N, C-alpha and C positions, 0 to 999 in steps of 0.2 A: 494484916492482909485479910484475915478471916472477917474482921469487922467491916472492911470495904466490900467484900463480897456479899455480906448480909445487907448492907446498906443499899447496894446496887439492886439486889433482889427485891428488897422491900419497896425501894423507889419504883421499880417497874410494876410491882403489884399494885402499889396504892396510887400511881400516877396514871396508870392506864385508863383511858376514857372509854367506858363501855357504852356502846350506843346501839348495838344490834346483836343478833345471835352469833356472828362470827367473832366480834371482839369479846363476847361473854365466854365463848370457847377458849379463845386465848387467855382470858382471865383465869379460867379454871386450870389450864395448864400451868400458869404462873403460880397459882395457889398450891397446887400439888407439888411442884418443884420446891417451893418455899417450905412446906411441911417436911418433905424428905431431907432437905438440907439443913433446916433449922427447927427441928421439933421442940427444942427447949424454949424458943421464944413464943410458942403457942400455949395459951392458958388451957385450951382444949384440944389436946393432941391425939386423942383416941376417937374412934368413930362414935361410940355412945356419947361421950362428952361433947363432941363437936355438934352432934345432932340435936342434943338437949339444948345447947347454946344457940343453934340455929333456930329452933322454934321459939326460944325465949327472946331472942334478938328480934325475930320477925314480928313478935308481938309488940316490941318497943320501939321499932324503927321510926314510927311517926314522931315520938318524943325526941329522937336523935335529930330528925330534920328540923323540928321546931327549935331545938336548942342551938342549932347552927344557923338559924333563920334562913333555911333553904325553902324555896317555894316549891315543895314537893308533896303531893297527896299520895301517901303510901297505899291507899285504896285503889289507885290507878297506876300500879306498878308498871315498870319498863325494865329493860335489860340492865340499866344502871342501878336500879333499886335492888335487883337480885345480887349484884356484885357487892353493893353496900352491905346487904344482910350477911353474905358470906365472910366479908372482911371483919364485921362486927363479931361474928361468932368465933373468930379466932382468940379473941380476948375477953369475951363477955363472961361475967360471973354470975 
């Protein structure tokens, strides 16, 4: 049951299409809930670790987009880019 709950929460977090400020706010609420309910699944589950990973992943986000052949210019970020950066910072080493 716990795995099913985790998978449902992860699916919501990773499948939410962030397109504007309101969906980014919804994303942040899901992100927080995910951390509170599943801190052991986060590589960076303290604020200092998360902020460090957030900065590092922001530097590397264009490489991520290039690797998945996404036609995204990280220099012209939109709301979905911000959500991608936050998701990356969860696990970025």
